[in-house]
PDB file of N, CA, C, O and CB in Angstrom:
ATOM      1  N   MET A   1     -27.604 -10.250  23.845  1.00  0.00           N
ATOM      2  CA  MET A   1     -26.546 -10.740  22.967  1.00  0.00           C
ATOM      3  C   MET A   1     -26.480  -9.842  21.728  1.00  0.00           C
ATOM      4  O   MET A   1     -27.513  -9.473  21.169  1.00  0.00           O
ATOM      5  CB  MET A   1     -26.793 -12.235  22.566  1.00  0.00           C
ATOM      6  N   THR A   2     -25.257  -9.490  21.300  1.00  0.00           N
ATOM      7  CA  THR A   2     -25.095  -8.634  20.136  1.00  0.00           C
ATOM      8  C   THR A   2     -24.642  -9.452  18.939  1.00  0.00           C
ATOM      9  O   THR A   2     -24.062 -10.528  19.082  1.00  0.00           O
ATOM     10  CB  THR A   2     -24.095  -7.511  20.426  1.00  0.00           C
ATOM     11  N   ALA A   3     -24.916  -8.925  17.770  1.00  0.00           N
ATOM     12  CA  ALA A   3     -24.473  -9.581  16.531  1.00  0.00           C
ATOM     13  C   ALA A   3     -22.950  -9.500  16.441  1.00  0.00           C
ATOM     14  O   ALA A   3     -22.370  -8.504  16.874  1.00  0.00           O
ATOM     15  CB  ALA A   3     -25.138  -8.921  15.274  1.00  0.00           C
ATOM     16  N   PRO A   4     -22.282 -10.521  15.889  1.00  0.00           N
ATOM     17  CA  PRO A   4     -20.819 -10.533  15.829  1.00  0.00           C
ATOM     18  C   PRO A   4     -20.218  -9.362  15.055  1.00  0.00           C
ATOM     19  O   PRO A   4     -19.100  -8.940  15.353  1.00  0.00           O
ATOM     20  CB  PRO A   4     -20.359 -11.811  15.211  1.00  0.00           C
ATOM     21  N   ASP A   5     -20.945  -8.826  14.061  1.00  0.00           N
ATOM     22  CA  ASP A   5     -20.381  -7.747  13.250  1.00  0.00           C
ATOM     23  C   ASP A   5     -20.858  -6.365  13.687  1.00  0.00           C
ATOM     24  O   ASP A   5     -20.608  -5.379  12.994  1.00  0.00           O
ATOM     25  CB  ASP A   5     -20.731  -7.963  11.800  1.00  0.00           C
ATOM     26  N   GLU A   6     -21.536  -6.282  14.818  1.00  0.00           N
ATOM     27  CA  GLU A   6     -22.032  -4.995  15.282  1.00  0.00           C
ATOM     28  C   GLU A   6     -20.856  -4.064  15.585  1.00  0.00           C
ATOM     29  O   GLU A   6     -19.906  -4.459  16.261  1.00  0.00           O
ATOM     30  CB  GLU A   6     -22.925  -5.173  16.533  1.00  0.00           C
ATOM     31  N   GLY A   7     -20.924  -2.838  15.088  1.00  0.00           N
ATOM     32  CA  GLY A   7     -19.862  -1.869  15.314  1.00  0.00           C
ATOM     33  C   GLY A   7     -18.754  -1.919  14.276  1.00  0.00           C
ATOM     34  O   GLY A   7     -17.833  -1.103  14.324  1.00  0.00           O
ATOM     35  N   TYR A   8     -18.820  -2.856  13.340  1.00  0.00           N
ATOM     36  CA  TYR A   8     -17.810  -2.959  12.301  1.00  0.00           C
ATOM     37  C   TYR A   8     -18.373  -2.443  10.988  1.00  0.00           C
ATOM     38  O   TYR A   8     -19.578  -2.507  10.746  1.00  0.00           O
ATOM     39  CB  TYR A   8     -17.324  -4.411  12.150  1.00  0.00           C
ATOM     40  N   GLN A   9     -17.498  -1.936  10.152  1.00  0.00           N
ATOM     41  CA  GLN A   9     -17.896  -1.435   8.842  1.00  0.00           C
ATOM     42  C   GLN A   9     -17.132  -2.216   7.786  1.00  0.00           C
ATOM     43  O   GLN A   9     -15.913  -2.358   7.875  1.00  0.00           O
ATOM     44  CB  GLN A   9     -17.631   0.100   8.711  1.00  0.00           C
ATOM     45  N   HIS A  10     -17.845  -2.723   6.786  1.00  0.00           N
ATOM     46  CA  HIS A  10     -17.195  -3.442   5.692  1.00  0.00           C
ATOM     47  C   HIS A  10     -16.639  -2.416   4.705  1.00  0.00           C
ATOM     48  O   HIS A  10     -17.364  -1.537   4.238  1.00  0.00           O
ATOM     49  CB  HIS A  10     -18.194  -4.425   4.982  1.00  0.00           C
ATOM     50  N   ILE A  11     -15.343  -2.536   4.391  1.00  0.00           N
ATOM     51  CA  ILE A  11     -14.692  -1.632   3.454  1.00  0.00           C
ATOM     52  C   ILE A  11     -14.065  -2.463   2.345  1.00  0.00           C
ATOM     53  O   ILE A  11     -13.325  -3.409   2.616  1.00  0.00           O
ATOM     54  CB  ILE A  11     -13.624  -0.746   4.167  1.00  0.00           C
ATOM     55  N   GLU A  12     -14.354  -2.118   1.116  1.00  0.00           N
ATOM     56  CA  GLU A  12     -13.712  -2.774  -0.023  1.00  0.00           C
ATOM     57  C   GLU A  12     -12.322  -2.186  -0.213  1.00  0.00           C
ATOM     58  O   GLU A  12     -12.146  -0.968  -0.188  1.00  0.00           O
ATOM     59  CB  GLU A  12     -14.561  -2.613  -1.319  1.00  0.00           C
ATOM     60  N   HIS A  13     -11.349  -3.045  -0.401  1.00  0.00           N
ATOM     61  CA  HIS A  13      -9.981  -2.610  -0.668  1.00  0.00           C
ATOM     62  C   HIS A  13      -9.687  -2.958  -2.116  1.00  0.00           C
ATOM     63  O   HIS A  13      -9.072  -3.985  -2.405  1.00  0.00           O
ATOM     64  CB  HIS A  13      -8.942  -3.284   0.315  1.00  0.00           C
ATOM     65  N   GLY A  14     -10.123  -2.112  -3.010  1.00  0.00           N
ATOM     66  CA  GLY A  14     -10.211  -2.443  -4.424  1.00  0.00           C
ATOM     67  C   GLY A  14      -8.971  -2.329  -5.272  1.00  0.00           C
ATOM     68  O   GLY A  14      -9.095  -2.075  -6.470  1.00  0.00           O
ATOM     69  N   PHE A  15      -7.779  -2.500  -4.727  1.00  0.00           N
ATOM     70  CA  PHE A  15      -6.588  -2.499  -5.572  1.00  0.00           C
ATOM     71  C   PHE A  15      -6.390  -3.889  -6.148  1.00  0.00           C
ATOM     72  O   PHE A  15      -6.430  -4.885  -5.426  1.00  0.00           O
ATOM     73  CB  PHE A  15      -5.335  -2.050  -4.776  1.00  0.00           C
ATOM     74  N   GLU A  16      -6.180  -3.945  -7.435  1.00  0.00           N
ATOM     75  CA  GLU A  16      -5.867  -5.218  -8.080  1.00  0.00           C
ATOM     76  C   GLU A  16      -4.369  -5.489  -7.928  1.00  0.00           C
ATOM     77  O   GLU A  16      -3.590  -4.547  -7.786  1.00  0.00           O
ATOM     78  CB  GLU A  16      -6.283  -5.203  -9.591  1.00  0.00           C
ATOM     79  N   PRO A  17      -3.954  -6.753  -7.954  1.00  0.00           N
ATOM     80  CA  PRO A  17      -2.518  -7.061  -7.906  1.00  0.00           C
ATOM     81  C   PRO A  17      -1.803  -6.469  -9.119  1.00  0.00           C
ATOM     82  O   PRO A  17      -2.391  -6.332 -10.192  1.00  0.00           O
ATOM     83  CB  PRO A  17      -2.292  -8.591  -7.847  1.00  0.00           C
ATOM     84  N   VAL A  18      -0.539  -6.122  -8.942  1.00  0.00           N
ATOM     85  CA  VAL A  18       0.268  -5.581 -10.033  1.00  0.00           C
ATOM     86  C   VAL A  18       1.384  -6.577 -10.307  1.00  0.00           C
ATOM     87  O   VAL A  18       2.278  -6.759  -9.481  1.00  0.00           O
ATOM     88  CB  VAL A  18       0.843  -4.156  -9.684  1.00  0.00           C
ATOM     89  N   PHE A  19       1.331  -7.216 -11.461  1.00  0.00           N
ATOM     90  CA  PHE A  19       2.364  -8.178 -11.830  1.00  0.00           C
ATOM     91  C   PHE A  19       2.290  -8.433 -13.325  1.00  0.00           C
ATOM     92  O   PHE A  19       1.300  -8.106 -13.979  1.00  0.00           O
ATOM     93  CB  PHE A  19       2.208  -9.502 -11.036  1.00  0.00           C
ATOM     94  N   ASP A  20       3.349  -9.019 -13.853  1.00  0.00           N
ATOM     95  CA  ASP A  20       3.366  -9.474 -15.242  1.00  0.00           C
ATOM     96  C   ASP A  20       4.311 -10.666 -15.344  1.00  0.00           C
ATOM     97  O   ASP A  20       4.761 -11.185 -14.322  1.00  0.00           O
ATOM     98  CB  ASP A  20       3.802  -8.325 -16.215  1.00  0.00           C
ATOM     99  N   GLN A  21       4.615 -11.103 -16.556  1.00  0.00           N
ATOM    100  CA  GLN A  21       5.443 -12.296 -16.742  1.00  0.00           C
ATOM    101  C   GLN A  21       6.881 -12.094 -16.270  1.00  0.00           C
ATOM    102  O   GLN A  21       7.613 -13.071 -16.117  1.00  0.00           O
ATOM    103  CB  GLN A  21       5.441 -12.700 -18.199  1.00  0.00           C
ATOM    104  N   HIS A  22       7.307 -10.844 -16.036  1.00  0.00           N
ATOM    105  CA  HIS A  22       8.664 -10.565 -15.576  1.00  0.00           C
ATOM    106  C   HIS A  22       8.759 -10.433 -14.055  1.00  0.00           C
ATOM    107  O   HIS A  22       9.854 -10.242 -13.526  1.00  0.00           O
ATOM    108  CB  HIS A  22       9.171  -9.300 -16.226  1.00  0.00           C
ATOM    109  N   SER A  23       7.654 -10.529 -13.356  1.00  0.00           N
ATOM    110  CA  SER A  23       7.651 -10.371 -11.895  1.00  0.00           C
ATOM    111  C   SER A  23       8.456 -11.488 -11.246  1.00  0.00           C
ATOM    112  O   SER A  23       8.338 -12.655 -11.619  1.00  0.00           O
ATOM    113  CB  SER A  23       6.202 -10.364 -11.344  1.00  0.00           C
ATOM    114  N   ARG A  24       9.290 -11.107 -10.253  1.00  0.00           N
ATOM    115  CA  ARG A  24      10.111 -12.093  -9.546  1.00  0.00           C
ATOM    116  C   ARG A  24       9.965 -11.993  -8.042  1.00  0.00           C
ATOM    117  O   ARG A  24      10.349 -12.920  -7.330  1.00  0.00           O
ATOM    118  CB  ARG A  24      11.563 -11.928  -9.923  1.00  0.00           C
ATOM    119  N   VAL A  25       9.420 -10.892  -7.533  1.00  0.00           N
ATOM    120  CA  VAL A  25       9.353 -10.653  -6.097  1.00  0.00           C
ATOM    121  C   VAL A  25       7.903 -10.393  -5.699  1.00  0.00           C
ATOM    122  O   VAL A  25       7.177  -9.671  -6.383  1.00  0.00           O
ATOM    123  CB  VAL A  25      10.260  -9.460  -5.688  1.00  0.00           C
ATOM    124  N   LEU A  26       7.501 -10.982  -4.602  1.00  0.00           N
ATOM    125  CA  LEU A  26       6.173 -10.761  -4.049  1.00  0.00           C
ATOM    126  C   LEU A  26       6.309  -9.877  -2.814  1.00  0.00           C
ATOM    127  O   LEU A  26       7.002 -10.240  -1.863  1.00  0.00           O
ATOM    128  CB  LEU A  26       5.470 -12.115  -3.701  1.00  0.00           C
ATOM    129  N   VAL A  27       5.660  -8.731  -2.823  1.00  0.00           N
ATOM    130  CA  VAL A  27       5.679  -7.824  -1.676  1.00  0.00           C
ATOM    131  C   VAL A  27       4.314  -7.921  -1.008  1.00  0.00           C
ATOM    132  O   VAL A  27       3.288  -7.624  -1.621  1.00  0.00           O
ATOM    133  CB  VAL A  27       6.009  -6.336  -2.107  1.00  0.00           C
ATOM    134  N   LEU A  28       4.312  -8.335   0.243  1.00  0.00           N
ATOM    135  CA  LEU A  28       3.070  -8.453   0.994  1.00  0.00           C
ATOM    136  C   LEU A  28       2.939  -7.267   1.926  1.00  0.00           C
ATOM    137  O   LEU A  28       3.922  -6.825   2.520  1.00  0.00           O
ATOM    138  CB  LEU A  28       3.019  -9.777   1.783  1.00  0.00           C
ATOM    139  N   GLY A  29       1.748  -6.761   2.054  1.00  0.00           N
ATOM    140  CA  GLY A  29       1.511  -5.637   2.951  1.00  0.00           C
ATOM    141  C   GLY A  29       0.132  -5.741   3.552  1.00  0.00           C
ATOM    142  O   GLY A  29      -0.603  -6.700   3.315  1.00  0.00           O
ATOM    143  N   SER A  30      -0.200  -4.757   4.319  1.00  0.00           N
ATOM    144  CA  SER A  30      -1.514  -4.723   4.935  1.00  0.00           C
ATOM    145  C   SER A  30      -2.506  -4.067   3.976  1.00  0.00           C
ATOM    146  O   SER A  30      -2.160  -3.705   2.851  1.00  0.00           O
ATOM    147  CB  SER A  30      -1.470  -3.967   6.286  1.00  0.00           C
ATOM    148  N   PHE A  31      -3.730  -3.925   4.439  1.00  0.00           N
ATOM    149  CA  PHE A  31      -4.728  -3.259   3.623  1.00  0.00           C
ATOM    150  C   PHE A  31      -4.317  -1.814   3.387  1.00  0.00           C
ATOM    151  O   PHE A  31      -3.687  -1.212   4.256  1.00  0.00           O
ATOM    152  CB  PHE A  31      -6.111  -3.330   4.286  1.00  0.00           C
ATOM    153  N   PRO A  32      -4.654  -1.246   2.247  1.00  0.00           N
ATOM    154  CA  PRO A  32      -4.296   0.148   1.982  1.00  0.00           C
ATOM    155  C   PRO A  32      -4.947   1.096   2.977  1.00  0.00           C
ATOM    156  O   PRO A  32      -6.074   0.879   3.422  1.00  0.00           O
ATOM    157  CB  PRO A  32      -4.696   0.533   0.569  1.00  0.00           C
ATOM    158  N   SER A  33      -4.223   2.140   3.314  1.00  0.00           N
ATOM    159  CA  SER A  33      -4.755   3.154   4.224  1.00  0.00           C
ATOM    160  C   SER A  33      -5.831   3.974   3.524  1.00  0.00           C
ATOM    161  O   SER A  33      -6.021   3.876   2.312  1.00  0.00           O
ATOM    162  CB  SER A  33      -3.627   4.074   4.737  1.00  0.00           C
ATOM    163  N   VAL A  34      -6.521   4.775   4.303  1.00  0.00           N
ATOM    164  CA  VAL A  34      -7.539   5.664   3.741  1.00  0.00           C
ATOM    165  C   VAL A  34      -6.899   6.574   2.692  1.00  0.00           C
ATOM    166  O   VAL A  34      -7.460   6.767   1.614  1.00  0.00           O
ATOM    167  CB  VAL A  34      -8.217   6.509   4.861  1.00  0.00           C
ATOM    168  N   LEU A  35      -5.726   7.133   3.003  1.00  0.00           N
ATOM    169  CA  LEU A  35      -5.050   8.030   2.069  1.00  0.00           C
ATOM    170  C   LEU A  35      -4.592   7.298   0.816  1.00  0.00           C
ATOM    171  O   LEU A  35      -4.692   7.842  -0.284  1.00  0.00           O
ATOM    172  CB  LEU A  35      -3.861   8.690   2.744  1.00  0.00           C
ATOM    173  N   SER A  36      -4.092   6.080   0.961  1.00  0.00           N
ATOM    174  CA  SER A  36      -3.697   5.296  -0.215  1.00  0.00           C
ATOM    175  C   SER A  36      -4.894   5.022  -1.105  1.00  0.00           C
ATOM    176  O   SER A  36      -4.793   5.113  -2.328  1.00  0.00           O
ATOM    177  CB  SER A  36      -3.044   3.975   0.207  1.00  0.00           C
ATOM    178  N   ARG A  37      -6.022   4.687  -0.505  1.00  0.00           N
ATOM    179  CA  ARG A  37      -7.233   4.463  -1.304  1.00  0.00           C
ATOM    180  C   ARG A  37      -7.677   5.749  -1.975  1.00  0.00           C
ATOM    181  O   ARG A  37      -8.102   5.724  -3.130  1.00  0.00           O
ATOM    182  CB  ARG A  37      -8.366   3.906  -0.430  1.00  0.00           C
ATOM    183  N   ALA A  38      -7.588   6.876  -1.274  1.00  0.00           N
ATOM    184  CA  ALA A  38      -7.984   8.163  -1.863  1.00  0.00           C
ATOM    185  C   ALA A  38      -7.074   8.523  -3.032  1.00  0.00           C
ATOM    186  O   ALA A  38      -7.522   9.109  -4.018  1.00  0.00           O
ATOM    187  CB  ALA A  38      -7.948   9.282  -0.799  1.00  0.00           C
ATOM    188  N   ASN A  39      -5.776   8.165  -2.918  1.00  0.00           N
ATOM    189  CA  ASN A  39      -4.827   8.441  -3.994  1.00  0.00           C
ATOM    190  C   ASN A  39      -4.826   7.352  -5.063  1.00  0.00           C
ATOM    191  O   ASN A  39      -4.170   7.489  -6.095  1.00  0.00           O
ATOM    192  CB  ASN A  39      -3.432   8.594  -3.424  1.00  0.00           C
ATOM    193  N   ALA A  40      -5.566   6.270  -4.813  1.00  0.00           N
ATOM    194  CA  ALA A  40      -5.622   5.122  -5.737  1.00  0.00           C
ATOM    195  C   ALA A  40      -4.216   4.642  -6.087  1.00  0.00           C
ATOM    196  O   ALA A  40      -3.907   4.391  -7.252  1.00  0.00           O
ATOM    197  CB  ALA A  40      -6.390   5.499  -7.028  1.00  0.00           C
ATOM    198  N   PHE A  41      -3.362   4.515  -5.057  1.00  0.00           N
ATOM    199  CA  PHE A  41      -1.970   4.147  -5.276  1.00  0.00           C
ATOM    200  C   PHE A  41      -1.476   3.352  -4.074  1.00  0.00           C
ATOM    201  O   PHE A  41      -1.694   3.741  -2.927  1.00  0.00           O
ATOM    202  CB  PHE A  41      -1.088   5.404  -5.512  1.00  0.00           C
ATOM    203  N   TYR A  42      -0.805   2.231  -4.350  1.00  0.00           N
ATOM    204  CA  TYR A  42      -0.232   1.441  -3.265  1.00  0.00           C
ATOM    205  C   TYR A  42       0.743   2.279  -2.453  1.00  0.00           C
ATOM    206  O   TYR A  42       1.550   3.010  -3.027  1.00  0.00           O
ATOM    207  CB  TYR A  42       0.469   0.193  -3.816  1.00  0.00           C
ATOM    208  N   TYR A  43       0.685   2.187  -1.144  1.00  0.00           N
ATOM    209  CA  TYR A  43       1.572   2.909  -0.230  1.00  0.00           C
ATOM    210  C   TYR A  43       1.610   4.393  -0.585  1.00  0.00           C
ATOM    211  O   TYR A  43       2.679   4.999  -0.657  1.00  0.00           O
ATOM    212  CB  TYR A  43       2.995   2.313  -0.269  1.00  0.00           C
ATOM    213  N   GLY A  44       0.432   4.964  -0.804  1.00  0.00           N
ATOM    214  CA  GLY A  44       0.301   6.338  -1.278  1.00  0.00           C
ATOM    215  C   GLY A  44       0.373   7.397  -0.208  1.00  0.00           C
ATOM    216  O   GLY A  44       0.298   8.586  -0.521  1.00  0.00           O
ATOM    217  N   ASN A  45       0.517   7.008   1.049  1.00  0.00           N
ATOM    218  CA  ASN A  45       0.655   7.993   2.116  1.00  0.00           C
ATOM    219  C   ASN A  45       2.116   8.431   2.179  1.00  0.00           C
ATOM    220  O   ASN A  45       2.990   7.584   2.370  1.00  0.00           O
ATOM    221  CB  ASN A  45       0.180   7.412   3.490  1.00  0.00           C
ATOM    222  N   PRO A  46       2.414   9.723   2.026  1.00  0.00           N
ATOM    223  CA  PRO A  46       3.805  10.180   2.044  1.00  0.00           C
ATOM    224  C   PRO A  46       4.542   9.841   3.345  1.00  0.00           C
ATOM    225  O   PRO A  46       5.773   9.802   3.352  1.00  0.00           O
ATOM    226  CB  PRO A  46       3.848  11.670   1.821  1.00  0.00           C
ATOM    227  N   GLN A  47       3.830   9.597   4.433  1.00  0.00           N
ATOM    228  CA  GLN A  47       4.489   9.242   5.686  1.00  0.00           C
ATOM    229  C   GLN A  47       4.879   7.768   5.733  1.00  0.00           C
ATOM    230  O   GLN A  47       5.632   7.355   6.615  1.00  0.00           O
ATOM    231  CB  GLN A  47       3.587   9.571   6.859  1.00  0.00           C
ATOM    232  N   ASN A  48       4.376   6.974   4.797  1.00  0.00           N
ATOM    233  CA  ASN A  48       4.723   5.567   4.744  1.00  0.00           C
ATOM    234  C   ASN A  48       6.169   5.438   4.275  1.00  0.00           C
ATOM    235  O   ASN A  48       6.575   6.112   3.329  1.00  0.00           O
ATOM    236  CB  ASN A  48       3.757   4.786   3.808  1.00  0.00           C
ATOM    237  N   ARG A  49       6.934   4.591   4.920  1.00  0.00           N
ATOM    238  CA  ARG A  49       8.360   4.451   4.604  1.00  0.00           C
ATOM    239  C   ARG A  49       8.650   3.425   3.517  1.00  0.00           C
ATOM    240  O   ARG A  49       9.808   3.191   3.174  1.00  0.00           O
ATOM    241  CB  ARG A  49       9.112   4.077   5.842  1.00  0.00           C
ATOM    242  N   PHE A  50       7.610   2.819   2.980  1.00  0.00           N
ATOM    243  CA  PHE A  50       7.803   1.730   2.020  1.00  0.00           C
ATOM    244  C   PHE A  50       8.743   2.108   0.884  1.00  0.00           C
ATOM    245  O   PHE A  50       9.708   1.392   0.617  1.00  0.00           O
ATOM    246  CB  PHE A  50       6.471   1.306   1.449  1.00  0.00           C
ATOM    247  N   TRP A  51       8.472   3.227   0.211  1.00  0.00           N
ATOM    248  CA  TRP A  51       9.271   3.594  -0.968  1.00  0.00           C
ATOM    249  C   TRP A  51      10.706   3.936  -0.592  1.00  0.00           C
ATOM    250  O   TRP A  51      11.623   3.646  -1.360  1.00  0.00           O
ATOM    251  CB  TRP A  51       8.634   4.778  -1.692  1.00  0.00           C
ATOM    252  N   ARG A  52      10.922   4.541   0.564  1.00  0.00           N
ATOM    253  CA  ARG A  52      12.293   4.847   1.004  1.00  0.00           C
ATOM    254  C   ARG A  52      13.047   3.560   1.323  1.00  0.00           C
ATOM    255  O   ARG A  52      14.225   3.432   0.989  1.00  0.00           O
ATOM    256  CB  ARG A  52      12.278   5.777   2.243  1.00  0.00           C
ATOM    257  N   VAL A  53      12.377   2.609   1.967  1.00  0.00           N
ATOM    258  CA  VAL A  53      13.021   1.327   2.292  1.00  0.00           C
ATOM    259  C   VAL A  53      13.345   0.559   1.011  1.00  0.00           C
ATOM    260  O   VAL A  53      14.443   0.020   0.871  1.00  0.00           O
ATOM    261  CB  VAL A  53      12.109   0.473   3.215  1.00  0.00           C
ATOM    262  N   MET A  54      12.397   0.509   0.081  1.00  0.00           N
ATOM    263  CA  MET A  54      12.646  -0.196  -1.182  1.00  0.00           C
ATOM    264  C   MET A  54      13.810   0.435  -1.939  1.00  0.00           C
ATOM    265  O   MET A  54      14.661  -0.275  -2.477  1.00  0.00           O
ATOM    266  CB  MET A  54      11.384  -0.190  -2.059  1.00  0.00           C
ATOM    267  N   ALA A  55      13.850   1.767  -1.983  1.00  0.00           N
ATOM    268  CA  ALA A  55      14.941   2.459  -2.679  1.00  0.00           C
ATOM    269  C   ALA A  55      16.282   2.140  -2.023  1.00  0.00           C
ATOM    270  O   ALA A  55      17.271   1.900  -2.716  1.00  0.00           O
ATOM    271  CB  ALA A  55      14.701   3.986  -2.685  1.00  0.00           C
ATOM    272  N   ALA A  56      16.319   2.136  -0.685  1.00  0.00           N
ATOM    273  CA  ALA A  56      17.558   1.830   0.026  1.00  0.00           C
ATOM    274  C   ALA A  56      18.001   0.386  -0.236  1.00  0.00           C
ATOM    275  O   ALA A  56      19.191   0.134  -0.428  1.00  0.00           O
ATOM    276  CB  ALA A  56      17.377   2.064   1.536  1.00  0.00           C
ATOM    277  N   CYS A  57      17.074  -0.549  -0.245  1.00  0.00           N
ATOM    278  CA  CYS A  57      17.404  -1.957  -0.494  1.00  0.00           C
ATOM    279  C   CYS A  57      17.918  -2.176  -1.912  1.00  0.00           C
ATOM    280  O   CYS A  57      18.785  -3.019  -2.145  1.00  0.00           O
ATOM    281  CB  CYS A  57      16.182  -2.836  -0.247  1.00  0.00           C
ATOM    282  N   LEU A  58      17.381  -1.419  -2.847  1.00  0.00           N
ATOM    283  CA  LEU A  58      17.747  -1.596  -4.256  1.00  0.00           C
ATOM    284  C   LEU A  58      18.875  -0.679  -4.702  1.00  0.00           C
ATOM    285  O   LEU A  58      19.335  -0.770  -5.840  1.00  0.00           O
ATOM    286  CB  LEU A  58      16.547  -1.361  -5.128  1.00  0.00           C
ATOM    287  N   GLY A  59      19.329   0.214  -3.807  1.00  0.00           N
ATOM    288  CA  GLY A  59      20.369   1.159  -4.184  1.00  0.00           C
ATOM    289  C   GLY A  59      19.902   2.127  -5.253  1.00  0.00           C
ATOM    290  O   GLY A  59      20.679   2.534  -6.117  1.00  0.00           O
ATOM    291  N   ALA A  60      18.635   2.491  -5.194  1.00  0.00           N
ATOM    292  CA  ALA A  60      18.039   3.372  -6.202  1.00  0.00           C
ATOM    293  C   ALA A  60      17.511   4.632  -5.529  1.00  0.00           C
ATOM    294  O   ALA A  60      17.310   4.650  -4.315  1.00  0.00           O
ATOM    295  CB  ALA A  60      16.900   2.646  -6.971  1.00  0.00           C
ATOM    296  N   PRO A  61      17.286   5.686  -6.309  1.00  0.00           N
ATOM    297  CA  PRO A  61      16.701   6.885  -5.715  1.00  0.00           C
ATOM    298  C   PRO A  61      15.239   6.643  -5.346  1.00  0.00           C
ATOM    299  O   PRO A  61      14.574   5.792  -5.936  1.00  0.00           O
ATOM    300  CB  PRO A  61      16.818   8.077  -6.679  1.00  0.00           C
ATOM    301  N   VAL A  62      14.751   7.393  -4.377  1.00  0.00           N
ATOM    302  CA  VAL A  62      13.339   7.315  -3.998  1.00  0.00           C
ATOM    303  C   VAL A  62      12.520   7.847  -5.171  1.00  0.00           C
ATOM    304  O   VAL A  62      12.828   8.920  -5.688  1.00  0.00           O
ATOM    305  CB  VAL A  62      13.045   8.130  -2.675  1.00  0.00           C
ATOM    306  N   PRO A  63      11.492   7.131  -5.601  1.00  0.00           N
ATOM    307  CA  PRO A  63      10.672   7.624  -6.710  1.00  0.00           C
ATOM    308  C   PRO A  63      10.061   8.986  -6.368  1.00  0.00           C
ATOM    309  O   PRO A  63       9.740   9.244  -5.207  1.00  0.00           O
ATOM    310  CB  PRO A  63       9.557   6.608  -7.048  1.00  0.00           C
ATOM    311  N   PRO A  64       9.901   9.846  -7.352  1.00  0.00           N
ATOM    312  CA  PRO A  64       9.311  11.169  -7.075  1.00  0.00           C
ATOM    313  C   PRO A  64       7.898  11.049  -6.545  1.00  0.00           C
ATOM    314  O   PRO A  64       7.123  10.196  -6.977  1.00  0.00           O
ATOM    315  CB  PRO A  64       9.312  12.032  -8.335  1.00  0.00           C
ATOM    316  N   ASN A  65       7.578  11.915  -5.605  1.00  0.00           N
ATOM    317  CA  ASN A  65       6.252  11.993  -4.996  1.00  0.00           C
ATOM    318  C   ASN A  65       5.935  10.832  -4.073  1.00  0.00           C
ATOM    319  O   ASN A  65       4.848  10.812  -3.495  1.00  0.00           O
ATOM    320  CB  ASN A  65       5.217  12.064  -6.060  1.00  0.00           C
ATOM    321  N   GLU A  66       6.811   9.881  -3.906  1.00  0.00           N
ATOM    322  CA  GLU A  66       6.599   8.765  -2.998  1.00  0.00           C
ATOM    323  C   GLU A  66       7.627   8.883  -1.886  1.00  0.00           C
ATOM    324  O   GLU A  66       8.812   9.088  -2.148  1.00  0.00           O
ATOM    325  CB  GLU A  66       6.708   7.386  -3.738  1.00  0.00           C
ATOM    326  N   GLY A  67       7.179   8.756  -0.660  1.00  0.00           N
ATOM    327  CA  GLY A  67       8.086   8.741   0.461  1.00  0.00           C
ATOM    328  C   GLY A  67       8.501  10.120   0.947  1.00  0.00           C
ATOM    329  O   GLY A  67       9.216  10.222   1.944  1.00  0.00           O
ATOM    330  N   ASP A  68       8.078  11.178   0.279  1.00  0.00           N
ATOM    331  CA  ASP A  68       8.406  12.524   0.744  1.00  0.00           C
ATOM    332  C   ASP A  68       7.466  12.904   1.874  1.00  0.00           C
ATOM    333  O   ASP A  68       6.249  12.804   1.721  1.00  0.00           O
ATOM    334  CB  ASP A  68       8.318  13.554  -0.413  1.00  0.00           C
ATOM    335  N   PRO A  69       8.009  13.340   3.010  1.00  0.00           N
ATOM    336  CA  PRO A  69       7.110  13.708   4.116  1.00  0.00           C
ATOM    337  C   PRO A  69       6.310  14.945   3.797  1.00  0.00           C
ATOM    338  O   PRO A  69       5.507  15.390   4.618  1.00  0.00           O
ATOM    339  CB  PRO A  69       7.897  13.930   5.395  1.00  0.00           C
TER     340      PRO A  69
END
């Protein structure tokens, strides 16, 4: 019989929530990718479509350095 956690690695996903008294929308996502953690930035992988989708929904330009392949 093997231990239930055998073969698994515990990884801390140390991003704190970003909000203030003006926040109106909650965006839920999965755990940050390795690249996002390395960049210390939510959705920090340039291949992630998050910033392009958000810009399209809001009718705004894609933020610089986010969403560029």
